[in-house]
PyMOL CGO cylinders between C-alpha atoms (Angstrom):
from pymol import cmd
from pymol.cgo import CYLINDER

trace = [
    CYLINDER, 57.22, 58.76, 68.01, 57.20, 58.06, 64.44, 0.3, 1, 1, 1, 1, 1, 1,
    CYLINDER, 57.20, 58.06, 64.44, 54.25, 58.49, 61.75, 0.3, 1, 1, 1, 1, 1, 1,
    CYLINDER, 54.25, 58.49, 61.75, 53.24, 55.69, 59.77, 0.3, 1, 1, 1, 1, 1, 1,
    CYLINDER, 53.24, 55.69, 59.77, 51.17, 56.17, 57.11, 0.3, 1, 1, 1, 1, 1, 1,
    CYLINDER, 51.17, 56.17, 57.11, 48.13, 53.15, 56.05, 0.3, 1, 1, 1, 1, 1, 1,
    CYLINDER, 48.13, 53.15, 56.05, 48.83, 50.54, 53.92, 0.3, 1, 1, 1, 1, 1, 1,
    CYLINDER, 48.83, 50.54, 53.92, 46.70, 50.47, 50.31, 0.3, 1, 1, 1, 1, 1, 1,
    CYLINDER, 46.70, 50.47, 50.31, 44.91, 46.77, 50.79, 0.3, 1, 1, 1, 1, 1, 1,
    CYLINDER, 44.91, 46.77, 50.79, 43.20, 44.89, 47.77, 0.3, 1, 1, 1, 1, 1, 1,
    CYLINDER, 43.20, 44.89, 47.77, 40.21, 42.62, 48.56, 0.3, 1, 1, 1, 1, 1, 1,
    CYLINDER, 40.21, 42.62, 48.56, 39.00, 41.05, 45.20, 0.3, 1, 1, 1, 1, 1, 1,
    CYLINDER, 39.00, 41.05, 45.20, 38.54, 44.72, 42.61, 0.3, 1, 1, 1, 1, 1, 1,
    CYLINDER, 38.54, 44.72, 42.61, 37.62, 46.67, 45.72, 0.3, 1, 1, 1, 1, 1, 1,
    CYLINDER, 37.62, 46.67, 45.72, 41.00, 48.53, 46.99, 0.3, 1, 1, 1, 1, 1, 1,
    CYLINDER, 41.00, 48.53, 46.99, 40.75, 50.36, 50.50, 0.3, 1, 1, 1, 1, 1, 1,
    CYLINDER, 40.75, 50.36, 50.50, 43.28, 51.89, 53.48, 0.3, 1, 1, 1, 1, 1, 1,
    CYLINDER, 43.28, 51.89, 53.48, 44.21, 50.82, 56.39, 0.3, 1, 1, 1, 1, 1, 1,
    CYLINDER, 44.21, 50.82, 56.39, 45.10, 53.50, 58.93, 0.3, 1, 1, 1, 1, 1, 1,
    CYLINDER, 45.10, 53.50, 58.93, 47.78, 55.28, 60.21, 0.3, 1, 1, 1, 1, 1, 1,
    CYLINDER, 47.78, 55.28, 60.21, 48.77, 54.43, 62.91, 0.3, 1, 1, 1, 1, 1, 1,
    CYLINDER, 48.77, 54.43, 62.91, 51.82, 55.99, 65.20, 0.3, 1, 1, 1, 1, 1, 1,
    CYLINDER, 51.82, 55.99, 65.20, 55.37, 54.51, 66.41, 0.3, 1, 1, 1, 1, 1, 1,
    CYLINDER, 55.37, 54.51, 66.41, 57.28, 54.44, 69.96, 0.3, 1, 1, 1, 1, 1, 1,
    CYLINDER, 57.28, 54.44, 69.96, 60.57, 53.30, 69.95, 0.3, 1, 1, 1, 1, 1, 1,
    CYLINDER, 60.57, 53.30, 69.95, 61.75, 53.05, 73.10, 0.3, 1, 1, 1, 1, 1, 1,
    CYLINDER, 61.75, 53.05, 73.10, 66.02, 52.63, 73.92, 0.3, 1, 1, 1, 1, 1, 1,
    CYLINDER, 66.02, 52.63, 73.92, 66.70, 50.51, 77.22, 0.3, 1, 1, 1, 1, 1, 1,
    CYLINDER, 66.70, 50.51, 77.22, 70.36, 49.63, 79.46, 0.3, 1, 1, 1, 1, 1, 1,
    CYLINDER, 70.36, 49.63, 79.46, 70.95, 48.31, 81.85, 0.3, 1, 1, 1, 1, 1, 1,
    CYLINDER, 70.95, 48.31, 81.85, 70.80, 50.76, 84.20, 0.3, 1, 1, 1, 1, 1, 1,
    CYLINDER, 70.80, 50.76, 84.20, 66.47, 51.54, 83.85, 0.3, 1, 1, 1, 1, 1, 1,
    CYLINDER, 66.47, 51.54, 83.85, 63.95, 50.57, 84.92, 0.3, 1, 1, 1, 1, 1, 1,
    CYLINDER, 63.95, 50.57, 84.92, 61.26, 47.51, 85.35, 0.3, 1, 1, 1, 1, 1, 1,
    CYLINDER, 61.26, 47.51, 85.35, 58.13, 48.92, 83.05, 0.3, 1, 1, 1, 1, 1, 1,
    CYLINDER, 58.13, 48.92, 83.05, 54.65, 47.39, 84.06, 0.3, 1, 1, 1, 1, 1, 1,
    CYLINDER, 54.65, 47.39, 84.06, 53.02, 48.19, 81.31, 0.3, 1, 1, 1, 1, 1, 1,
    CYLINDER, 53.02, 48.19, 81.31, 50.99, 44.98, 82.60, 0.3, 1, 1, 1, 1, 1, 1,
    CYLINDER, 50.99, 44.98, 82.60, 50.90, 45.19, 86.19, 0.3, 1, 1, 1, 1, 1, 1,
    CYLINDER, 50.90, 45.19, 86.19, 46.86, 45.78, 86.79, 0.3, 1, 1, 1, 1, 1, 1,
    CYLINDER, 46.86, 45.78, 86.79, 45.77, 42.92, 83.71, 0.3, 1, 1, 1, 1, 1, 1,
]
cmd.load_cgo(trace, "trace")
C-alpha cells in the first residue's frame, strides 16, 4: 500500500487541505483468481 498526503486546495481566498488516503497496488497475472468485489451489490 502507498500512503498519500492530502493536496492543498483553494476556494477563493481560503486555503484548505484534502484528507490523506491510502492506495493499494494489485498486480494480476493470467493465472490469478477472479476478484468478486461487486458480487453482493
